[in-house]
C-alpha positions, 0 to 999 in steps of 0.5 A: 554934187556940186562937181557935176555942176562944175564939169558941166560948165567946163564942158559947155562953155556958157551955153544953157541948154548944153550945160542942162544937158551935160548935168543930166548925162553926168549925174546918170553916168555916176549914178550908173558907176555907183549902181554897177559897183554896189550891185556887184559888191551885193551879188558877191556878198549873197553868192559868199553867204550862199556858198558858206551855207550851201548845206544849211539853206536852199540854193535859191535862198539868197535870190529874194534878198538880192532883189530886195537889196537892189530895189532899195539900192536903186530907189536910194540912187535914183533920190540921190541923182534926182537931188544932184540934177535939181541942185545943178540945173539952171533955168536962167543965167 
């Protein structure tokens, strides 16, 4: 999380408004990358389980599980993103 602040300070070059803007942008982009990677892994796992148990379960049985997992993943990544922004934001020089 500290590396977001280091990267933002190098990009902003002593401008506080730009620094805070880049902290928010970098935190959002990193959270989006983590979310998409984990969501794809969850989708692949649910699809694999659904494919392997096709004869035993209904076709839409994994949909509720997938929605629950994605909502939990979004909440966890949102909390981590909020923590990263709050740690790196600066109000004064």
